C-alpha positions in Angstrom: 51.6 20.9 -13.3 49.3 20.5 -10.3 46.3 22.9 -10.2 46.8 25.2 -7.5 42.9 27.1 -6.7 44.3 29.5 -4.7 46.5 30.9 -7.3 43.7 31.5 -9.7 41.0 34.7 -9.5 37.9 33.6 -9.4 36.5 36.8 -9.4 34.7 37.4 -6.5 30.9 39.0 -5.9 30.3 41.0 -2.9 21.4 46.0 -4.9 14.8 49.7 -6.9 14.6 50.6 -10.3 11.7 50.6 -13.3 12.8 48.9 -16.0 11.0 49.4 -19.1 11.7 46.7 -21.4 11.4 47.2 -25.3 9.4 50.0 -26.5 9.6 53.0 -24.3 5.9 53.5 -24.6 5.3 51.0 -21.8 4.7 52.7 -18.3 3.5 51.5 -15.5 2.5 53.5 -11.9 5.0 51.6 -9.4 2.1 52.0 -6.7 -0.5 50.5 -8.6 1.5 47.8 -10.0 2.3 46.5 -6.7 -1.4 46.9 -5.7 -1.9 44.5 -8.5 0.7 41.9 -7.9 -0.3 41.9 -4.0 -3.6 41.3 -4.8 -3.0 38.1 -6.7 -0.5 37.1 -3.7 -3.2 37.3 -1.4 -5.9 35.6 -4.0 -4.0 32.7 -5.0 -2.5 31.4 -1.9 -2.0 28.0 -3.5 1.0 29.6 -5.9 2.3 32.4 -3.9 2.3 30.1 -0.5 0.6 33.1 1.3 -0.3 33.2 4.5 -1.0 34.9 8.0 1.9 37.3 9.4 3.2 37.4 5.6 4.9 40.8 4.2 6.2 41.8 1.1 8.5 44.7 -0.2 8.8 45.4 -4.2 12.4 45.5 -5.2 12.1 45.5 -8.8 9.2 46.1 -11.6 9.8 45.5 -15.4 7.1 46.7 -17.6 6.6 44.9 -21.2 5.5 47.0 -24.5 2.2 45.2 -23.9 1.7 46.5 -20.5 2.5 43.2 -18.5 4.1 43.9 -15.3 6.6 41.7 -13.4 6.9 43.1 -10.1 9.1 41.6 -8.0 9.0 40.8 -4.0 11.0 40.2 -1.2 9.1 38.4 1.6 9.1 38.7 5.6 7.2 36.2 8.1 6.2 37.8 11.2 8.8 40.8 10.1 11.7 38.3 9.6 13.6 38.5 6.4 12.6 35.0 4.5 16.2 34.2 2.3 15.0 31.9 -0.4 11.6 33.5 -0.1 11.1 36.2 -2.9 8.9 35.8 -6.0 8.2 37.9 -9.2 4.4 38.1 -10.0 3.2 38.7 -13.3 0.1 40.8 -14.0 -1.4 41.1 -17.7 -2.5 44.6 -19.3 -6.0 43.5 -18.1 -4.9 43.5 -14.2 -5.4 39.4 -14.4 -2.6 37.1 -12.9 -0.4 36.3 -15.8 2.4 34.3 -13.8 4.4 33.5 -10.7 7.5 32.3 -10.4 9.1 31.0 -6.6 11.3 28.4 -5.3 9.7 28.4 -1.9 8.1 24.9 -1.3 5.9 25.2 2.0 5.1 28.4 3.9 7.7 29.9 5.8 6.0 29.1 9.4 9.1 28.9 12.0 9.4 28.9 15.5 9.4 32.3 17.2 12.3 32.1 19.6 15.6 31.1 19.5 17.7 28.6 21.3 20.9 29.5 20.1 21.2 33.5 21.4 22.8 36.1 19.4 26.3 36.0 21.2 26.6 32.5 20.2 26.2 32.9 16.4 28.6 35.7 16.6 31.3 33.8 18.6 30.3 30.9 16.3 30.8 32.8 13.0 33.7 34.5 14.7 35.5 31.9 15.3 35.1 29.9 12.4 36.6 32.8 10.0 40.1 33.8 10.0 40.8 37.3 10.7 41.7 39.2 13.9 39.9 42.9 12.2 36.4 41.3 11.3 33.1 42.5 13.0 29.8 40.3 12.9 26.2 41.3 13.1 23.6 38.8 13.7 20.0 39.1 12.0 17.3 36.5 12.7 15.9 35.3 9.5 13.8 32.6 8.3 16.1 30.4 6.3 13.9 28.7 3.2 16.3 27.5 0.8 15.8 23.8 1.2 12.3 21.7 1.8 11.5 23.0 5.5 12.0 26.3 6.2 13.7 26.8 9.5 14.6 30.0 11.7 18.1 31.2 11.7 20.4 33.5 12.1 22.3 35.2 9.3 25.8 36.3 10.7 27.0 38.9 8.4 31.1 39.1 8.8 32.7 42.6 7.7 36.1 43.9 7.9 39.5 42.5 6.8 40.8 38.7 6.9 45.0 38.2 7.9 46.3 39.3 4.8 44.2 42.7 5.4 41.8 42.0 2.3 38.3 42.9 2.4 35.7 40.4 3.8 31.9 40.7 3.3 30.5 37.2 4.6 27.3 35.8 5.4 27.6 32.6 7.6 23.6 31.2 8.5 23.2 29.3 11.1 20.3 27.3 12.9 18.9 29.3 15.1 18.2 26.3 17.6 21.3 24.0 17.5 23.8 26.5 16.0 24.6 23.7 13.0 26.0 25.7 9.9 23.0 25.4 7.6 24.6 27.8 4.2 27.4 30.6 3.8 28.4 32.8 0.8 30.6 36.0 0.5 28.9 39.4 -0.7 32.4 40.0 -2.9 31.8 38.8 -6.3 35.2 38.0 -7.5 35.9 40.5 -11.6 31.8 65.0 -20.1 34.9 65.9 -21.6 36.1 63.7 -24.4 39.9 62.2 -23.1 41.7 60.0 -24.7 42.9 56.6 -22.6 46.0 54.5 -23.3 44.5 51.4 -21.9 46.7 48.1 -20.9 44.5 45.6 -23.0 41.8 47.8 -25.5 44.5 49.3 -27.0 43.8 53.4 -27.5 40.0 54.3 -26.6 37.8 57.6 -26.4 36.9 58.6 -22.4 34.3 60.5 -21.7 35.5 62.9 -18.0 34.9 65.6 -16.0 36.4 69.1 -16.4 37.8 71.0 -13.0 40.0 73.7 -12.1 43.0 72.0 -12.3 42.1 70.1 -15.7 40.1 66.8 -15.7 39.1 63.9 -13.3 38.1 60.5 -14.7 34.4 60.8 -13.4 31.9 60.4 -16.6 29.0 62.6 -16.1 27.0 61.5 -19.0 26.9 57.6 -17.6 25.7 58.4 -13.7 28.7 59.7 -12.5 31.1 56.7 -12.8 34.4 57.4 -11.6 37.9 55.4 -10.9 39.9 55.9 -8.0 43.6 55.0 -6.9 43.8 53.1 -4.1 47.8 53.3 -4.4 48.3 49.4 -3.1 46.2 50.1 -0.1 42.8 48.6 0.9 41.2 52.1 1.8 41.3 55.7 0.8 41.9 56.6 -2.2 41.6 59.2 -4.3 39.9 59.8 -7.7 42.5 60.0 -11.0 43.1 63.4 -11.9 45.5 64.9 -15.2 46.0 68.0 -16.6 45.6 67.5 -20.6 42.8 64.3 -20.8 45.8 61.8 -22.3 45.4 59.2 -19.5 47.8 56.1 -19.7 50.7 54.9 -21.6 49.4 51.3 -22.6 51.8 49.8 -19.9 51.6 49.3 -16.1 54.6 51.6 -15.6 51.6 54.5 -15.6 48.9 53.7 -12.8 46.7 55.7 -14.6 46.5 52.8 -17.4 44.7 50.3 -15.4 42.7 53.0 -14.2 41.7 53.9 -18.2 40.9 50.0 -18.8 38.4 50.3 -15.7 36.8 53.5 -16.8 36.2 52.2 -20.3 35.1 48.9 -18.8 32.2 50.9 -16.7 31.8 53.0 -19.8 31.1 49.9 -22.4 28.9 47.6 -19.7 26.7 51.0 -19.1 26.3 51.5 -23.0 25.4 47.6 -23.4 23.0 47.2 -20.9 21.2 50.5 -21.7 21.5 50.2 -25.3 20.4 46.5 -26.0 18.5 45.9 -22.8 17.2 49.4 -21.7 18.5 49.5 -18.4 20.0 52.4 -17.2 23.0 51.6 -14.7 23.3 48.9 -12.6 20.2 49.3 -10.3 18.5 50.5 -13.1 17.8 53.6 -11.3 21.1 55.9 -13.7 23.4 56.3 -11.1 27.0 54.9 -11.8 29.4 52.7 -10.0 33.0 53.3 -9.2 36.1 51.6 -9.3 39.1 51.3 -7.3 42.3 50.2 -8.8 45.7 49.1 -7.4 43.9 47.3 -4.7 46.7 46.0 -2.2 49.9 44.4 -3.1 49.9 41.5 -5.1 46.4 40.9 -5.4 45.5 38.5 -7.8 41.6 38.8 -8.0 38.7 41.7 -8.7 35.4 42.0 -6.9 32.0 43.2 -7.2 30.9 44.6 -3.6 27.3 45.7 -3.1 28.1 47.6 0.2 30.2 50.3 -1.5 28.4 49.6 -5.2 31.4 49.6 -6.4 34.6 47.3 -8.3 37.9 46.4 -7.2 40.7 45.3 -9.1 44.2 44.1 -8.1 47.1 44.4 -9.9 47.8 40.6 -10.0 50.7 38.5 -8.6 52.9 39.1 -11.7 53.7 35.0 -11.7 50.2 33.9 -12.8 48.2 37.0 -13.6 48.5 40.6 -14.7 46.3 43.6 -13.6 42.7 42.2 -13.5 41.2 45.4 -15.5 40.2 43.4 -19.0 37.4 44.4 -20.6 35.2 40.8 -20.0 36.1 41.1 -16.1 34.6 44.7 -15.8 31.7 43.1 -17.2 31.5 40.3 -15.0 31.9 42.3 -12.3 29.1 45.0 -13.1 26.8 42.4 -13.9 27.0 40.9 -10.2 25.3 44.1 -9.1 22.5 43.8 -11.9 22.3 40.6 -10.5 21.8 41.3 -6.9 19.3 44.0 -8.1 17.2 41.2 -9.9 17.2 37.6 -9.5 19.7 37.9 -6.6 20.8 34.5 -7.0 22.2 33.3 -3.7 26.2 32.7 -4.0 26.0 28.9 -3.1 24.7 25.8 -4.3 23.4 25.5 -8.1 22.2 29.2 -7.6 25.6 30.6 -7.1 26.9 28.6 -10.7 23.9 30.6 -11.9 24.9 33.9 -10.4 28.5 33.5 -11.6 27.8 31.9 -15.3 25.1 35.3 -15.9 28.5 37.4 -15.0 30.3 35.2 -17.6 27.5 35.4 -20.1 27.3 39.3 -19.7 31.2 39.8 -19.4 31.4 38.3 -22.7 28.4 39.9 -24.2 30.1 43.3 -23.3 33.1 42.3 -24.9 31.6 41.1 -28.1 29.4 44.7 -27.7 33.0 47.0 -27.7 34.5 45.2 -30.4 37.9 46.4 -29.6 40.4 45.1 -32.2 42.8 44.9 -29.4 40.5 42.4 -27.4 38.2 41.1 -29.8 35.0 39.2 -28.4 35.3 35.1 -27.7 34.0 33.2 -25.1 36.6 32.9 -23.0 37.5 34.6 -19.7 39.9 36.3 -18.4 42.3 35.7 -21.5 44.0 38.6 -21.3 44.8 38.7 -17.6 46.5 35.4 -17.7 50.4 35.0 -17.6 50.8 31.1 -17.9 47.5 30.0 -18.6 45.8 30.7 -22.0 42.4 31.5 -20.0 40.7 31.7 -17.0 37.5 30.1 -18.1 36.0 28.8 -21.6 32.6 29.0 -22.1 33.2 26.3 -25.5 34.7 23.8 -22.9 34.3 24.4 -19.5 35.9 21.6 -17.9 39.3 22.6 -19.9 40.1 24.7 -17.3 40.6 21.2 -15.3 37.9 22.3 -12.2 34.6 23.4 -14.4 32.2 21.2 -14.8 30.5 20.7 -18.4 27.5 18.9 -17.8 24.9 19.0 -15.0 24.9 16.1 -12.3 23.7 15.5 -9.1 26.6 16.9 -7.0 27.5 19.9 -9.2 25.9 22.2 -6.4 28.7 21.1 -4.5 31.4 22.5 -6.1 32.9 26.2 -5.7 30.2 28.7 -8.2 32.9 29.3 -10.1 33.1 26.1 -11.2 29.1 25.0 -11.3 28.5 27.8 -13.5 30.4 25.4 -16.4 27.1 24.2 -16.8 25.2 27.4 -17.6 28.2 28.5 -19.9 28.4 25.7 -22.2 24.6 25.9 -22.3 24.6 29.6 -23.3 27.6 28.8 -26.0 25.7 26.0 -27.5 22.8 28.3 -27.6 24.4 30.8 -28.9 26.6 29.3 -31.5 25.8 25.4 -31.6 28.1 22.6 -30.9 30.5 23.3 -34.0 31.4 27.1 -34.8 34.3 29.2 -35.5 35.3 29.4 -32.3 35.6 25.8 -31.6 33.8 22.3 -31.5 32.3 21.9 -28.1 31.0 18.5 -27.5 27.5 17.7 -25.7 26.6 15.9 -22.7 25.1 12.0 -23.1 23.1 11.1 -20.7 25.0 9.5 -17.3 28.2 11.8 -18.0 29.0 13.5 -14.8 31.3 16.3 -15.9 33.0 16.1 -18.9 31.6 16.4 -22.3 32.2 13.7 -25.0 28.6 13.3 -26.7 28.8 14.3 -30.5 25.3 15.6 -31.0 25.1 18.8 -33.5 23.2 21.6 -32.4 22.7 24.9 -34.4 23.0 28.1 -32.6 20.3 31.1 -32.2 22.9 33.8 -32.2 24.4 35.4 -29.6 22.1 38.4 -29.0 19.1 36.4 -29.5 20.6 34.0 -26.3 21.4 37.1 -24.4 18.3 38.6 -25.0 16.4 35.7 -23.5 18.9 35.0 -20.5 18.2 38.6 -19.7 14.7 38.0 -19.7 14.5 35.2 -17.5 16.9 36.6 -15.0 14.9 39.8 -15.1 11.4 38.2 -15.2 11.7 34.6 -13.7 14.5 33.5 -11.7 14.6 34.3 -7.9 17.3 33.9 -5.6 17.0 29.9 -5.1 16.7 29.0 -8.7 18.5 26.1 -9.2 19.0 24.7 -13.4 15.7 23.1 -13.2 14.5 26.4 -12.6 17.0 28.0 -14.8 15.6 25.7 -17.7 12.3 26.5 -17.4 12.8 30.2 -17.2 14.4 30.5 -20.2 11.9 28.5 -22.1 9.3 30.6 -20.7 11.4 33.8 -21.9 11.9 32.8 -25.3 8.3 31.8 -25.9 7.5 35.1 -24.8 10.1 36.8 -26.7 9.7 35.0 -29.9 6.9 32.8 -29.7 5.7 29.3 -28.3 6.8 26.3 -30.0 9.3 29.0 -32.2 12.6 27.9 -33.5 14.3 29.8 -30.5 12.6 28.1 -27.7 13.1 24.5 -29.4 17.1 25.7 -29.6 17.0 26.5 -25.5 15.1 23.3 -24.6 17.7 21.5 -26.9 20.8 23.3 -25.5 19.4 22.3 -21.9 19.3 18.8 -22.9 22.6 18.8 -24.2 24.0 19.6 -20.7 22.3 17.3 -19.0 19.8 19.4 -17.4 15.9 17.8 -18.6 
């Protein structure tokens, strides 16, 4: 059967808290930590690429049990946001510089004045995007994802496309010529005791909120996360309520059933990040996101949006897809929010593939964490929501979907981010489980492979819990917006060395697993 990419959901993506890693005894005053890090930026200009007219805003702070501080900054040049200029500064407990992580290659000095006007940028962006209900907001920025920083327009398109679906799209245009430089979407597609009869996870416990008329599907214990019913519209909606605190009927005939899956997925994802990684909510500020279910008509996708800080779920088209509210999809979508609040991996090129893979990795970990008999953990993405196909993506052999790449090659960044993610998905499976496991045989990549793995090298996994801790630490303390696969290799090896020791079995396994997917 000829594959039709438009018929396959990609789980679209559409973000300051202090994270204390490991021991709760590790604390730092954010203002003092910021001052220490800024001092290092200004002192070590060869590493930070700091120069005149540059300023910094701290977006995140992670503190290790030993007092090491990892301060994440966004950079500005003459007040202009520098896309690709963010950096992480690690300061040891004695106040000295430990490390810096950034992808900026040159100091971001660019021309002051654009030749291409904001009106021209707006019209160019609108002309390139289908949809009559769109607005375009140009922002003058420094685009520094390539070798040479340029003055550019970041045109943010928002509204509805020709089918009435939400649009939150960035188009990057050269501010001197109007040439398209890049583009990506901000829609990343994917206290009473109640009982939910879910569609995919069986009967589950829900924490709900007691109100005068009965109960509402709101969880006061997890940042007041709630779920609303869009009733097949694309806006509006109201929170689900119930008289007896018994929600859904395990089938789509009750509109509350999909709401149960979404609310349960939100709760499990919250618990996973809180109990495993010490993160309190997506933004690490104790505040919950919310869910919108029954979006549009026959909408065959799900997505996370930073602008609403919410997850949105379609009911599927009934031909290829069921309602997209499965547990791994929920974990996937919420992880897009975590990524946007930490590394903020730009949603194009290799960084976009890493963004998608991060969501697949932690969506999978959420599924394992829940350990529900109706939906046991596995390394398949979206297997519950597919009708004709067995899964949406596979981490065991990504190329088995007909689109994704098992191996890194020089052109992998030109693939759709959902397919270039296969390299990191494959890496994670090999690192966690090894090349032969109860989940299947995962061929390794031979030197010179372009996409499909055919090698037979044997790797031994370190376990998914250790692999996930390494990836999370790399994401939150080392990766930046423009990190590519080579940068991810360096970041995860450094993270493994910090967690388990330089030269440890885990650090060596990370290096071997990256080599097994052709990232050397």
